[in-house]
N, C-alpha and C positions, 0 to 999 in steps of 0.2 A: 567334218563332215556338211554335205553341200544341201543348201535347202533343197525341202521336200518340196515336190510341187504338184502330189496330192495327199489328201489326208483321210483318213477312217471316218465316219461318224461313226462315234462309240453309242451314244445316247443321244434323243433329240425331244426336247419341249416346248412348249408354245412360245416360249420367250427364249430360251436357250439353245444351243448345241452342243455336245464334249464331242471334240476329236482328236485325234492321233494320229501325226506325220509317217506317211508310210512314203519307205524311200523303191518299195519296187512294187510296180505295177499287178504280177501276178499274183501279190501276198493282198493287193485290196479286195475289201467286201463287196457286198452288192450294195451299199450304199456309201457314199465316197465324194467327196468335191472337193475342187479343184483350188490352188494358191489365188488364179486370176478369181475367183467366184470369192473367196475368202477376202481378198483385201478388196473390192467393192464392194464389199458386205460391210468392211472395218475401216471405209476410207475414212482419214484422216488419224487414224492410230496407227502406230509402226509397232506398238507393241505385242499385236493382236497373235502372233504364232508362238509366244511364250507363254501360252496361258491354254491350258487345256479347255477351257469351257469361256464358250463365246456368247456373249448376251445380244439379242436381238433386236438393236436399237431402236430400224423403225416401228416393230412392232410394240414395245415399250411406250415408248411416242406418243404412238394411235392409241393405245390402252388408256393412259395417262390424260388422252385429249377428251377420250370418252368419259369418264369418271370424273372431270372438272367439270364434263355439263350436264353432270348429274346436281351438282350444287345447288340448290334451287333459288329460285331470286329473293335477294337480301338477305339470303342467311350465309353461314361463313365457314359452314362445313356439312358433311354429310357422311354417314358412316355404309351407307349403301353401296353394293357392288352388284357388278353382271358377274355371270359365269366366267365371262375371260378376266374380267380382274381379280376375281378369287384365285384362277390359276395364275395370276401372275403372282399373289400373294403367298402364292404357297411354292415358285420358285425360285423368289427373289428375296434376298434380305431386305429390309428398311430401311437401312442405308445406301442401298443399293436402289432403291425406288426413288427415295428422297434427293439423292444425288441427280438424277433424271428428270426432275420435275422441272416445268416450266417454272422461270421466274414470276415471282408474289404466289405461290403455290408450296406446301408443305404437307406434310402426315405425318399423325402423332396417333398413336396407338393404331385403331383401325379406321380411323378416317381423313379424309384428306381435307385439307381447308386455302379458305383465300385468306391469306394474311393481313390485306388489304382493310378488307369487310373485320377480319379479328381487331386488328388495331383500332378500327373505328369503336369497333364496341367497346374497348375496354376501356376507350376514351369517353365513351358514352356512361359507361357504367361506373368511371372513376367520378366524372362532373357529379352522379346522381349520390354518389358517396359523398361528395363533397358539401351539396347539397344538405344533404341527410346529415350532417356534421355540424353541417351552422344553424339548424333549426334545432338541435338538440342543445348549441351553444346558449341561444337564444331564448328557447323556453326554460337553461337551466337559471339563466340570466336574469329573467323576470318571474322568478319563482321565490317565494319568500324564503329564507333563511332559517331554519331552525335546530339547535341543537341542543345538547344534552345540559342539564343546570348541574354540571361535574366537571372536573378534570379527565382529559379523555387523553389516551397516548396521540392522538391526531394535535393536540393542542403542543405534546413534547417536541412532534415530527416539527413540526412548524417550527419552533425556537433553534432545533437543532439544523434547519434548512436556510432557516437565514443568519445561522452561525455560520456556516460550510460558506457561502456565499461572502459574509464578512471576513473570513480567512484569505479564501482565494484571493479576494479584492486587495487587502490591506497587506497581507502577507507573503501571499503565493504560495501558500501551503494548500494541503488537501488534508484531511481526517476522514479515517475510512468509516463509511456510514454505516457499516456492522460491528462498532466499536461496542464491547463487552464492558457492562459497567457494573456494580452493586451496588449497594448503601454508600459504604467505604470508600466504594472507586468510583464515584460520579465521575461522570463527564462536565456534568455541571461546577466542577470545580477548576477543570479545564479552561472551558469557557469562561468565563468569570474573570481569571487573568487575563484573558486578552481581549473582552469587549465588556459591552455593559447592559443595563435593561432598557435606556432610550437609544444605543443603535438596533437592537433587536427589533422593536417594537419598529422602530422608522425600517428598517430592512423588509420585514414582514407587511406592511402597508403599501411597501412597492408591487406587491406580487400577490397582494389577496386584494376582494372588490370589496366597499366599506360597508358593504351590511352584514360581510362575515368578520370581519377584524373588528368590526365596531361590539361584537359579543366576544371573539374568542381572546382577544388581549386581556380582558378580565382576568381568565383562568389560567391562559399564559402567564401572567405575570404571577399569579397564586404560586406557582411549580416554580418560578425563576426564585423565589423569594422564599420557598420553601423546597428542594428541590424532593426530599424524604415521602411527597406528596405526588409522586410518577407512578402512574397506575404499571409501568412496564418495571419498577429495580425487582429484583431477585432480592431475596430474604439475607 
């Protein structure tokens, strides 16, 4: 079938027109467009005639420019819209809007976003979080270490973590940290076959502050010597 030279306009919105080819002039409706007009409207798009809906690029570009100018100075986004932009949101999908956005801008939900300002803000927040974490570490390091005067599950955890590091380094092995054991099947029996208390204490010192290990090692040694004191043991 030869190319149609005339197209009926079935439906028209602010940002699109819906067309259908018409090969007989006598059958044209009162609202129609010529091939020439449509080709000018879709310059650079050779596939326009394979689609029944044509989006009006110039109108979309103008509306996006208008929306971009609504982002307040120094702000990274806005959700404010003019009536025209609200119509664009109704007539186009998010992807259709996003794909026509000028470089450096995008949309998310009902907001238009200046990506450069957003990236800068994310960087600022990351720096603030970094400083906050640094202050917390410094405060924790400066605070006195006070621990209970009895064996805790943390003491057992420190022993097991030191053992895992030794096991990986000396034997290139791993042992599940979810290892389940009872008084009759204690992991301490396994650990004592492969290492000793001096190595455990030395390994723990590498990863703990002096004010901590100087108090912890006493209780860790007690449970190492007598695993039945492990508070996490099942009966």
